[in-house]
C-alpha positions in Angstrom: -25.8 11.8 -76.5 -25.1 11.4 -72.7 -27.5 9.1 -70.8 -29.3 7.7 -73.8 -29.2 3.9 -74.3 -27.9 2.5 -77.5 -29.0 -0.9 -78.9 -26.4 -2.7 -81.0 -26.7 -6.3 -82.3 -24.1 -8.5 -82.4 -24.5 -12.0 -83.8 -28.1 -12.1 -83.4 -28.2 -11.0 -79.6 -29.1 -7.3 -78.7 -26.7 -5.7 -76.4 -27.5 -2.2 -74.9 -24.7 0.4 -74.2 -25.0 3.6 -72.2 -22.4 6.4 -72.0 -21.4 7.8 -68.8 -18.6 9.9 -67.7 -16.1 6.5 -67.5 -17.1 5.7 -71.0 -19.5 3.2 -72.5 -21.0 0.4 -70.2 -23.5 -2.7 -70.9 -26.7 -1.8 -69.2 -29.9 -4.3 -68.5 -33.0 -2.0 -68.6 -35.7 -3.2 -66.8 -38.2 -2.0 -69.6 -38.8 -3.4 -72.8 -39.3 -1.5 -76.2 -43.3 -1.9 -75.4 -42.7 -0.7 -72.2 -43.5 -4.0 -70.5 -41.5 -4.9 -67.5 -38.6 -7.1 -68.1 -38.6 -9.4 -65.4 -35.0 -11.2 -65.9 -33.5 -8.0 -65.7 -35.4 -6.5 -62.8 -35.0 -9.6 -60.5 -31.2 -10.6 -61.5 -29.6 -7.5 -62.8 -29.3 -9.0 -66.3 -26.7 -12.0 -64.9 -27.1 -14.7 -62.7 -23.5 -14.3 -61.7 -24.4 -10.9 -60.2 -27.5 -12.2 -58.7 -25.6 -14.8 -56.8 -22.7 -12.5 -55.9 -25.0 -10.1 -54.3 -27.0 -12.8 -52.6 -23.7 -13.8 -50.9 -22.8 -10.5 -49.9 -26.2 -9.7 -48.2 -26.0 -13.3 -46.6 -22.6 -12.6 -45.1 -24.0 -9.1 -43.7 -27.0 -10.9 -42.4 -25.0 -13.5 -40.4 -22.6 -10.4 -39.2 -25.2 -8.6 -37.9 -27.0 -11.5 -36.3 -23.7 -12.8 -34.6 -23.1 -9.4 -33.3 -26.4 -8.8 -31.8 -26.8 -12.3 -30.4 -23.4 -11.4 -28.7 -24.5 -8.2 -27.3 -27.4 -9.8 -26.1 -25.5 -12.6 -24.2 -23.3 -9.7 -22.6 -26.2 -7.7 -21.4 -27.7 -10.9 -19.8 -24.4 -11.5 -18.2 -24.5 -8.2 -16.2 -28.2 -8.5 -15.6 -27.4 -11.5 -13.3 -24.0 -11.2 -11.2 -24.6 -15.2 -10.6 -23.4 -15.9 -13.9 -20.7 -13.5 -14.1 -18.2 -16.4 -13.8 -19.6 -18.2 -16.9 -19.6 -14.9 -19.0 -16.1 -14.3 -18.3 -14.9 -17.7 -19.3 -17.3 -17.5 -22.5 -15.9 -13.9 -23.5 -12.3 -14.4 -22.8 -11.5 -16.6 -20.1 -7.8 -16.7 -19.2 -7.1 -13.7 -21.7 -8.9 -11.7 -19.3 -6.2 -11.0 -16.8 -6.9 -8.8 -14.1 -10.6 -9.2 -13.8 -12.2 -11.2 -11.4 -15.6 -11.7 -10.7 -15.5 -10.3 -7.2 -13.6 -7.0 -8.3 -16.4 -6.7 -11.0 -19.2 -7.3 -8.7 -17.9 -5.1 -5.9 -16.9 -1.9 -8.5 -19.3 -2.2 -11.0 
C-alpha cells in the first residue's frame, strides 16, 4: 500500500523502504517499533554524510546573510555621515565608480 513502510532484512541489517509516486526509497524512521525515539535518525537523518552536507549548506547561507547585512550596515553608515563618503566610495568600488564624485553625491543627494 502507498505510504506504508516496509521492513527488509539484508545480511542482518534492517532497511526500511517506503513507496511514493517516484517508486521505492530508503527512509529513516524517527520512531522505533516500541514507539521510542530513534535519536540517530532524528538528529542526523540516518547518515553522517547527509548531516554534514546539510550543515555545510546551512553554514554557507549563514555566512552569505551575515556578509549581506554587514555590507548594508556599512552602506547606511556611509550615507549617515557625508564626511566619510570619500572613504565609502573607495571601499565600495573606488575607481570603478566613474562619474560619481563625492561633491556631486553630497550636493544632489
